[in-house]
C-alpha positions as CSV (number, residue, x, y, z in Angstrom):
1,X,0.0,0.0,0.0
2,X,2.8,2.4,1.0
3,X,4.7,1.5,-2.2
4,X,1.6,2.1,-4.3
5,X,1.0,5.5,-2.8
6,X,4.7,6.5,-3.3
7,X,4.6,5.5,-6.9
8,X,1.4,7.4,-7.4
9,X,3.0,10.5,-5.9
10,X,6.0,10.2,-8.1
11,X,3.9,9.7,-11.2
12,X,1.8,12.7,-10.3
13,X,5.0,14.8,-9.8
14,X,6.4,13.9,-13.2
15,X,3.3,15.0,-15.2
16,X,3.1,18.2,-17.3
17,X,2.8,21.3,-15.1
18,X,-0.3,23.2,-16.1
19,X,1.6,26.5,-16.0
20,X,3.6,25.6,-19.1
21,X,0.7,24.6,-21.3
22,X,-0.8,28.1,-22.1
23,X,2.6,29.7,-23.0
24,X,3.5,26.6,-25.1
25,X,0.3,26.7,-27.0
26,X,0.6,30.4,-27.6
27,X,4.2,29.9,-28.8
28,X,3.1,27.3,-31.3
29,X,0.3,29.5,-32.6
30,X,2.7,32.5,-32.8
31,X,5.2,30.4,-34.9
32,X,2.4,28.9,-37.0
33,X,0.4,32.0,-37.8
34,X,2.9,33.7,-40.2
35,X,3.4,30.5,-42.3
36,X,-0.3,29.8,-42.3
37,X,-1.0,33.4,-43.4
38,X,1.5,33.0,-46.2
39,X,-0.1,29.8,-47.4
40,X,-3.6,31.3,-47.3
41,X,-2.5,34.4,-49.3
42,X,-1.0,32.4,-52.1
43,X,-2.8,33.0,-55.4
44,X,-3.1,29.3,-56.2
45,X,-4.8,29.7,-59.5
46,X,-1.9,31.9,-60.8
47,X,0.9,29.8,-59.4
48,X,2.1,28.6,-62.8
49,X,2.2,32.1,-64.3
50,X,4.0,33.6,-61.2
51,X,6.7,30.9,-61.3
52,X,7.2,31.4,-65.0
53,X,7.1,35.2,-65.1
54,X,9.2,35.8,-61.9
55,X,11.9,33.3,-62.9
56,X,11.5,31.3,-59.7
57,X,13.2,28.1,-60.8
58,X,16.6,29.7,-61.6
59,X,16.6,31.5,-58.3
60,X,15.6,28.3,-56.4
61,X,18.3,26.4,-58.2
62,X,20.9,29.0,-57.4
63,X,19.8,29.0,-53.7
64,X,20.1,25.2,-53.5
65,X,23.5,25.0,-55.2
66,X,25.0,27.9,-53.2
67,X,23.6,26.7,-49.8
68,X,25.0,23.2,-50.4
69,X,28.4,24.6,-51.4
70,X,28.3,26.8,-48.3
71,X,27.5,23.8,-46.1
72,X,30.3,21.8,-47.7
73,X,32.7,24.6,-46.9
74,X,31.4,24.8,-43.4
75,X,32.0,21.1,-42.9
76,X,35.6,21.3,-44.2
77,X,36.6,24.2,-42.0
78,X,34.0,24.1,-39.2
79,X,34.5,20.6,-37.9
80,X,38.2,21.0,-37.3
81,X,37.5,24.4,-35.6
82,X,34.9,22.8,-33.4
83,X,37.4,20.1,-32.3
84,X,40.0,22.8,-31.4
85,X,37.5,24.8,-29.4
86,X,36.3,21.7,-27.6
87,X,39.6,19.8,-26.9
88,X,42.5,22.2,-27.2
89,X,43.6,24.9,-24.7
90,X,45.4,27.9,-26.0
91,X,45.8,31.6,-25.1
92,X,42.9,33.6,-26.5
93,X,40.5,30.7,-26.7
94,X,37.7,32.8,-25.3
95,X,38.3,35.4,-28.0
96,X,38.2,32.7,-30.7
97,X,34.9,31.3,-29.3
98,X,33.5,34.9,-29.3
99,X,34.6,35.4,-32.9
100,X,32.8,32.2,-33.9
101,X,29.6,33.4,-32.4
102,X,29.7,36.9,-33.8
103,X,27.8,36.0,-37.0
104,X,25.0,34.5,-34.9
105,X,24.2,37.9,-33.3
106,X,25.4,40.2,-36.1
107,X,22.6,41.6,-38.3
108,X,23.0,40.0,-41.7
109,X,23.2,43.3,-43.5
110,X,26.1,44.3,-41.2
111,X,27.7,41.0,-42.1
112,X,27.4,42.0,-45.8
113,X,29.1,45.3,-45.0
114,X,31.9,43.5,-43.1
115,X,32.5,41.1,-46.0
116,X,32.6,44.0,-48.4
117,X,35.1,45.8,-46.3
118,X,37.2,42.6,-46.1
119,X,37.0,41.2,-49.7
120,X,35.8,44.2,-51.8
121,X,38.0,46.0,-54.3
122,X,39.1,48.4,-51.6
123,X,38.8,45.9,-48.8
124,X,41.6,44.7,-46.5
125,X,42.4,41.7,-48.7
126,X,40.5,42.7,-51.8
127,X,43.6,43.5,-53.8
128,X,45.3,40.3,-52.8
129,X,42.2,38.3,-53.7
130,X,42.1,39.9,-57.2
131,X,45.8,39.3,-57.8
132,X,45.4,35.6,-56.9
133,X,42.1,34.7,-58.5
134,X,41.9,37.4,-61.2
135,X,38.5,38.9,-60.4
136,X,36.8,41.0,-57.8
137,X,34.7,38.9,-55.4
138,X,31.7,41.1,-54.7
139,X,28.6,40.6,-56.9
140,X,29.6,37.2,-58.1
141,X,28.3,33.7,-57.5
142,X,31.3,32.9,-55.2
143,X,30.4,35.9,-53.1
144,X,27.0,34.3,-52.5
145,X,28.7,31.2,-51.2
146,X,31.1,33.2,-49.0
147,X,28.3,35.2,-47.5
148,X,26.2,32.1,-46.8
149,X,29.2,30.4,-45.2
150,X,30.0,33.3,-43.0
151,X,26.5,33.5,-41.5
152,X,25.8,29.7,-41.4
153,X,29.1,28.1,-40.3
154,X,28.7,29.1,-36.6
155,X,25.5,26.9,-36.4
156,X,27.6,23.9,-37.4
157,X,30.6,24.8,-35.1
158,X,28.4,25.3,-32.0
159,X,26.5,22.1,-32.5
160,X,29.6,19.9,-33.2
161,X,31.7,21.5,-30.4
162,X,29.2,20.4,-27.8
163,X,29.3,16.9,-29.2
164,X,33.1,16.8,-29.1
165,X,33.0,17.9,-25.5
166,X,30.7,15.0,-24.3
167,X,32.0,12.3,-26.6
168,X,33.4,9.2,-24.8
169,X,37.1,9.7,-24.7
170,X,37.6,6.2,-23.3
171,X,37.1,4.8,-26.8
172,X,39.8,7.2,-28.1
173,X,42.2,6.2,-25.3
174,X,41.6,2.6,-26.1
175,X,42.5,3.2,-29.7
176,X,45.6,5.0,-28.7
177,X,46.8,2.1,-26.5
178,X,46.4,-0.1,-29.6
179,X,48.9,2.1,-31.5
180,X,46.5,4.2,-33.6
181,X,47.8,7.6,-34.6
182,X,46.1,10.8,-33.7
183,X,44.9,11.3,-37.2
184,X,43.5,7.8,-37.5
185,X,41.8,8.1,-34.1
186,X,40.2,11.4,-35.2
187,X,39.0,10.0,-38.6
188,X,38.0,6.5,-37.5
189,X,36.9,6.9,-33.9
190,X,36.1,10.5,-33.0
191,X,34.2,11.5,-36.1
192,X,31.9,8.4,-36.0
193,X,31.2,9.1,-32.4
194,X,29.9,12.6,-33.2
195,X,28.4,11.8,-36.6
196,X,24.8,12.5,-35.5
197,X,25.9,16.0,-34.3
198,X,27.8,16.7,-37.5
199,X,24.7,15.8,-39.5
200,X,22.5,17.9,-37.3
201,X,24.9,20.8,-37.5
202,X,25.1,20.5,-41.2
203,X,21.3,20.5,-41.6
204,X,21.0,23.7,-39.4
205,X,23.9,25.2,-41.4
206,X,22.3,24.4,-44.7
207,X,18.9,25.7,-43.6
208,X,20.4,29.0,-42.5
209,X,22.4,29.3,-45.7
210,X,19.3,28.5,-47.8
211,X,17.3,31.4,-46.2
212,X,20.1,33.9,-46.0
213,X,19.1,37.3,-47.3
214,X,20.9,40.4,-46.0
215,X,24.5,39.4,-46.5
216,X,23.9,37.8,-49.8
217,X,22.0,40.8,-51.1
218,X,24.7,43.4,-50.0
219,X,27.8,41.3,-50.8
220,X,26.6,39.1,-53.6
221,X,24.1,41.3,-55.4
222,X,20.7,40.5,-56.9
223,X,21.4,39.9,-60.6
224,X,18.8,37.4,-62.2
225,X,20.2,34.0,-63.0
226,X,23.7,35.1,-61.7
227,X,23.5,36.1,-58.0
228,X,19.7,36.3,-57.4
229,X,18.7,33.7,-54.8
230,X,15.1,33.0,-54.0
231,X,15.1,35.2,-50.8
232,X,16.4,38.2,-52.7
233,X,13.9,37.5,-55.5
234,X,11.1,37.7,-53.0
235,X,12.3,41.2,-52.1
236,X,12.3,42.3,-55.7
237,X,8.8,40.9,-56.4
238,X,7.4,42.2,-53.1
239,X,8.5,45.8,-54.1
240,X,6.7,45.6,-57.5
241,X,4.0,43.0,-57.2
242,X,3.3,42.2,-53.5
243,X,0.4,39.9,-54.3
244,X,2.8,37.5,-56.0
245,X,5.3,37.4,-53.2
246,X,3.6,34.8,-51.0
247,X,3.8,32.2,-53.8
248,X,7.6,32.6,-54.0
249,X,8.1,31.4,-50.4
250,X,6.4,28.0,-51.1
251,X,9.4,26.3,-52.7
252,X,11.7,27.2,-49.8
253,X,9.1,26.1,-47.2
254,X,8.5,22.8,-49.0
255,X,12.3,22.0,-49.3
256,X,12.9,22.9,-45.7
257,X,10.0,20.9,-44.4
258,X,10.9,17.8,-46.4
259,X,14.5,17.8,-45.4
260,X,14.1,18.7,-41.8
261,X,11.1,16.4,-41.4
262,X,13.0,13.4,-42.8
263,X,16.1,14.1,-40.7
264,X,14.6,15.2,-37.4
265,X,13.7,11.8,-36.0
266,X,16.7,10.0,-37.3
267,X,19.5,12.5,-36.5
268,X,18.3,15.6,-34.6
269,X,16.5,13.8,-31.8
270,X,19.4,11.5,-30.8
271,X,21.6,14.6,-30.6
272,X,19.1,16.4,-28.4
273,X,18.8,13.4,-26.2
274,X,22.5,13.2,-25.7
Protein backbone atom coordinates (compact mmCIF):
# COMPACT_ATOMS: atom_id res chain seq x y z
CA UNK A 1 0.00 0.00 0.00
CA UNK A 2 2.76 2.42 0.97
CA UNK A 3 4.69 1.54 -2.18
CA UNK A 4 1.63 2.10 -4.32
CA UNK A 5 1.04 5.54 -2.80
CA UNK A 6 4.71 6.45 -3.25
CA UNK A 7 4.62 5.46 -6.92
CA UNK A 8 1.40 7.41 -7.42
CA UNK A 9 2.96 10.53 -5.88
CA UNK A 10 6.03 10.18 -8.10
CA UNK A 11 3.87 9.67 -11.19
CA UNK A 12 1.82 12.73 -10.30
CA UNK A 13 4.98 14.76 -9.80
CA UNK A 14 6.37 13.87 -13.23
CA UNK A 15 3.30 15.01 -15.17
CA UNK A 16 3.09 18.15 -17.25
CA UNK A 17 2.84 21.31 -15.10
CA UNK A 18 -0.28 23.20 -16.09
CA UNK A 19 1.63 26.47 -15.96
CA UNK A 20 3.63 25.56 -19.08
CA UNK A 21 0.65 24.64 -21.28
CA UNK A 22 -0.79 28.10 -22.13
CA UNK A 23 2.59 29.69 -23.02
CA UNK A 24 3.53 26.62 -25.07
CA UNK A 25 0.25 26.71 -27.01
CA UNK A 26 0.62 30.45 -27.62
CA UNK A 27 4.20 29.91 -28.81
CA UNK A 28 3.09 27.28 -31.31
CA UNK A 29 0.30 29.52 -32.58
CA UNK A 30 2.68 32.46 -32.83
CA UNK A 31 5.17 30.45 -34.88
CA UNK A 32 2.45 28.87 -37.03
CA UNK A 33 0.42 31.98 -37.82
CA UNK A 34 2.86 33.70 -40.25
CA UNK A 35 3.40 30.52 -42.26
CA UNK A 36 -0.33 29.82 -42.30
CA UNK A 37 -1.03 33.37 -43.42
CA UNK A 38 1.50 33.02 -46.23
CA UNK A 39 -0.12 29.79 -47.45
CA UNK A 40 -3.61 31.33 -47.25
CA UNK A 41 -2.52 34.38 -49.27
CA UNK A 42 -0.96 32.38 -52.10
CA UNK A 43 -2.82 32.98 -55.38
CA UNK A 44 -3.06 29.29 -56.18
CA UNK A 45 -4.81 29.75 -59.52
CA UNK A 46 -1.95 31.95 -60.80
CA UNK A 47 0.89 29.83 -59.41
CA UNK A 48 2.13 28.63 -62.80
CA UNK A 49 2.16 32.12 -64.27
CA UNK A 50 3.95 33.57 -61.25
CA UNK A 51 6.69 30.95 -61.28
CA UNK A 52 7.18 31.40 -65.02
CA UNK A 53 7.11 35.19 -65.11
CA UNK A 54 9.16 35.78 -61.95
CA UNK A 55 11.94 33.32 -62.86
CA UNK A 56 11.47 31.34 -59.67
CA UNK A 57 13.21 28.15 -60.76
CA UNK A 58 16.58 29.72 -61.65
CA UNK A 59 16.57 31.52 -58.29
CA UNK A 60 15.64 28.32 -56.43
CA UNK A 61 18.35 26.36 -58.24
CA UNK A 62 20.94 28.99 -57.35
CA UNK A 63 19.76 28.99 -53.73
CA UNK A 64 20.06 25.22 -53.47
CA UNK A 65 23.46 25.05 -55.16
CA UNK A 66 25.00 27.90 -53.19
CA UNK A 67 23.61 26.70 -49.85
CA UNK A 68 24.95 23.18 -50.43
CA UNK A 69 28.37 24.56 -51.36
CA UNK A 70 28.33 26.79 -48.27
CA UNK A 71 27.45 23.76 -46.14
CA UNK A 72 30.31 21.75 -47.67
CA UNK A 73 32.75 24.58 -46.94
CA UNK A 74 31.43 24.83 -43.39
CA UNK A 75 32.01 21.11 -42.88
CA UNK A 76 35.57 21.28 -44.20
CA UNK A 77 36.56 24.20 -41.98
CA UNK A 78 33.98 24.12 -39.20
CA UNK A 79 34.46 20.56 -37.91
CA UNK A 80 38.21 21.01 -37.26
CA UNK A 81 37.48 24.37 -35.64
CA UNK A 82 34.86 22.78 -33.41
CA UNK A 83 37.39 20.14 -32.32
CA UNK A 84 39.98 22.76 -31.42
CA UNK A 85 37.47 24.77 -29.39
CA UNK A 86 36.31 21.65 -27.56
CA UNK A 87 39.59 19.82 -26.94
CA UNK A 88 42.52 22.24 -27.24
CA UNK A 89 43.57 24.89 -24.74
CA UNK A 90 45.41 27.91 -26.05
CA UNK A 91 45.78 31.59 -25.13
CA UNK A 92 42.90 33.63 -26.49
CA UNK A 93 40.51 30.68 -26.75
CA UNK A 94 37.70 32.78 -25.26
CA UNK A 95 38.30 35.37 -27.97
CA UNK A 96 38.25 32.68 -30.65
CA UNK A 97 34.95 31.34 -29.33
CA UNK A 98 33.51 34.86 -29.31
CA UNK A 99 34.63 35.38 -32.91
CA UNK A 100 32.82 32.20 -33.93
CA UNK A 101 29.57 33.41 -32.38
CA UNK A 102 29.71 36.94 -33.83
CA UNK A 103 27.79 36.02 -37.03
CA UNK A 104 25.04 34.52 -34.86
CA UNK A 105 24.22 37.91 -33.33
CA UNK A 106 25.41 40.22 -36.09
CA UNK A 107 22.62 41.62 -38.29
CA UNK A 108 23.02 39.97 -41.70
CA UNK A 109 23.20 43.32 -43.47
CA UNK A 110 26.11 44.34 -41.24
CA UNK A 111 27.67 41.00 -42.10
CA UNK A 112 27.45 41.97 -45.76
CA UNK A 113 29.13 45.29 -45.03
CA UNK A 114 31.89 43.48 -43.12
CA UNK A 115 32.46 41.08 -46.01
CA UNK A 116 32.56 43.97 -48.44
CA UNK A 117 35.14 45.78 -46.31
CA UNK A 118 37.22 42.61 -46.12
CA UNK A 119 37.01 41.24 -49.68
CA UNK A 120 35.80 44.20 -51.76
CA UNK A 121 37.99 45.97 -54.29
CA UNK A 122 39.07 48.45 -51.61
CA UNK A 123 38.83 45.87 -48.81
CA UNK A 124 41.56 44.72 -46.49
CA UNK A 125 42.44 41.70 -48.65
CA UNK A 126 40.49 42.67 -51.78
CA UNK A 127 43.59 43.53 -53.80
CA UNK A 128 45.33 40.30 -52.84
CA UNK A 129 42.21 38.31 -53.73
CA UNK A 130 42.09 39.90 -57.18
CA UNK A 131 45.79 39.28 -57.81
CA UNK A 132 45.44 35.60 -56.90
CA UNK A 133 42.08 34.75 -58.49
CA UNK A 134 41.90 37.38 -61.23
CA UNK A 135 38.51 38.90 -60.38
CA UNK A 136 36.77 41.00 -57.75
CA UNK A 137 34.72 38.88 -55.37
CA UNK A 138 31.65 41.09 -54.67
CA UNK A 139 28.56 40.63 -56.85
CA UNK A 140 29.60 37.20 -58.10
CA UNK A 141 28.34 33.69 -57.46
CA UNK A 142 31.34 32.86 -55.21
CA UNK A 143 30.40 35.92 -53.13
CA UNK A 144 27.00 34.33 -52.49
CA UNK A 145 28.69 31.16 -51.20
CA UNK A 146 31.12 33.17 -49.05
CA UNK A 147 28.29 35.21 -47.53
CA UNK A 148 26.21 32.12 -46.77
CA UNK A 149 29.21 30.36 -45.25
CA UNK A 150 29.96 33.35 -43.04
CA UNK A 151 26.49 33.48 -41.52
CA UNK A 152 25.82 29.72 -41.40
CA UNK A 153 29.07 28.08 -40.29
CA UNK A 154 28.65 29.08 -36.59
CA UNK A 155 25.53 26.90 -36.37
CA UNK A 156 27.62 23.90 -37.36
CA UNK A 157 30.55 24.81 -35.11
CA UNK A 158 28.44 25.34 -31.99
CA UNK A 159 26.54 22.08 -32.51
CA UNK A 160 29.60 19.93 -33.18
CA UNK A 161 31.71 21.54 -30.45
CA UNK A 162 29.19 20.42 -27.84
CA UNK A 163 29.30 16.87 -29.21
CA UNK A 164 33.11 16.78 -29.10
CA UNK A 165 32.98 17.86 -25.46
CA UNK A 166 30.71 15.05 -24.32
CA UNK A 167 32.05 12.29 -26.61
CA UNK A 168 33.35 9.20 -24.82
CA UNK A 169 37.11 9.69 -24.68
CA UNK A 170 37.59 6.20 -23.30
CA UNK A 171 37.13 4.79 -26.80
CA UNK A 172 39.76 7.19 -28.13
CA UNK A 173 42.17 6.23 -25.34
CA UNK A 174 41.61 2.55 -26.09
CA UNK A 175 42.46 3.15 -29.74
CA UNK A 176 45.59 5.03 -28.70
CA UNK A 177 46.77 2.15 -26.54
CA UNK A 178 46.43 -0.12 -29.58
CA UNK A 179 48.87 2.09 -31.47
CA UNK A 180 46.51 4.17 -33.60
CA UNK A 181 47.84 7.57 -34.65
CA UNK A 182 46.09 10.78 -33.67
CA UNK A 183 44.89 11.33 -37.20
CA UNK A 184 43.54 7.79 -37.47
CA UNK A 185 41.77 8.14 -34.11
CA UNK A 186 40.19 11.40 -35.22
CA UNK A 187 39.02 10.01 -38.56
CA UNK A 188 38.04 6.48 -37.55
CA UNK A 189 36.93 6.89 -33.92
CA UNK A 190 36.11 10.47 -32.97
CA UNK A 191 34.21 11.50 -36.09
CA UNK A 192 31.93 8.42 -36.05
CA UNK A 193 31.17 9.12 -32.38
CA UNK A 194 29.90 12.62 -33.19
CA UNK A 195 28.42 11.81 -36.61
CA UNK A 196 24.81 12.54 -35.54
CA UNK A 197 25.89 15.97 -34.28
CA UNK A 198 27.76 16.66 -37.51
CA UNK A 199 24.67 15.79 -39.55
CA UNK A 200 22.46 17.89 -37.27
CA UNK A 201 24.86 20.84 -37.47
CA UNK A 202 25.10 20.50 -41.23
CA UNK A 203 21.31 20.53 -41.57
CA UNK A 204 21.04 23.65 -39.41
CA UNK A 205 23.88 25.25 -41.36
CA UNK A 206 22.25 24.41 -44.69
CA UNK A 207 18.86 25.72 -43.58
CA UNK A 208 20.44 29.00 -42.45
CA UNK A 209 22.36 29.34 -45.72
CA UNK A 210 19.28 28.55 -47.79
CA UNK A 211 17.31 31.35 -46.17
CA UNK A 212 20.13 33.89 -45.98
CA UNK A 213 19.13 37.28 -47.33
CA UNK A 214 20.89 40.37 -45.98
CA UNK A 215 24.55 39.45 -46.46
CA UNK A 216 23.94 37.80 -49.84
CA UNK A 217 22.02 40.84 -51.11
CA UNK A 218 24.66 43.35 -50.04
CA UNK A 219 27.78 41.35 -50.85
CA UNK A 220 26.60 39.07 -53.64
CA UNK A 221 24.08 41.28 -55.39
CA UNK A 222 20.72 40.49 -56.92
CA UNK A 223 21.37 39.85 -60.61
CA UNK A 224 18.80 37.45 -62.16
CA UNK A 225 20.20 34.00 -62.96
CA UNK A 226 23.65 35.08 -61.72
CA UNK A 227 23.46 36.07 -58.05
CA UNK A 228 19.72 36.27 -57.40
CA UNK A 229 18.70 33.72 -54.79
CA UNK A 230 15.09 33.01 -53.96
CA UNK A 231 15.07 35.19 -50.80
CA UNK A 232 16.43 38.19 -52.74
CA UNK A 233 13.94 37.51 -55.54
CA UNK A 234 11.13 37.72 -52.99
CA UNK A 235 12.26 41.24 -52.06
CA UNK A 236 12.30 42.31 -55.71
CA UNK A 237 8.84 40.88 -56.39
CA UNK A 238 7.39 42.23 -53.14
CA UNK A 239 8.46 45.75 -54.10
CA UNK A 240 6.72 45.61 -57.49
CA UNK A 241 3.97 42.98 -57.18
CA UNK A 242 3.35 42.22 -53.51
CA UNK A 243 0.42 39.92 -54.30
CA UNK A 244 2.81 37.48 -56.01
CA UNK A 245 5.34 37.41 -53.17
CA UNK A 246 3.62 34.75 -51.00
CA UNK A 247 3.83 32.23 -53.82
CA UNK A 248 7.60 32.59 -53.98
CA UNK A 249 8.06 31.39 -50.42
CA UNK A 250 6.39 28.03 -51.05
CA UNK A 251 9.39 26.27 -52.68
CA UNK A 252 11.69 27.16 -49.78
CA UNK A 253 9.11 26.10 -47.21
CA UNK A 254 8.54 22.80 -49.04
CA UNK A 255 12.26 22.01 -49.33
CA UNK A 256 12.94 22.90 -45.70
CA UNK A 257 9.98 20.91 -44.37
CA UNK A 258 10.86 17.81 -46.36
CA UNK A 259 14.55 17.79 -45.43
CA UNK A 260 14.12 18.75 -41.77
CA UNK A 261 11.14 16.42 -41.39
CA UNK A 262 13.04 13.44 -42.77
CA UNK A 263 16.14 14.09 -40.67
CA UNK A 264 14.63 15.21 -37.38
CA UNK A 265 13.68 11.83 -35.95
CA UNK A 266 16.71 10.02 -37.34
CA UNK A 267 19.47 12.51 -36.50
CA UNK A 268 18.34 15.59 -34.61
CA UNK A 269 16.47 13.79 -31.81
CA UNK A 270 19.42 11.55 -30.81
CA UNK A 271 21.62 14.64 -30.62
CA UNK A 272 19.12 16.45 -28.44
CA UNK A 273 18.76 13.38 -26.21
CA UNK A 274 22.52 13.16 -25.72
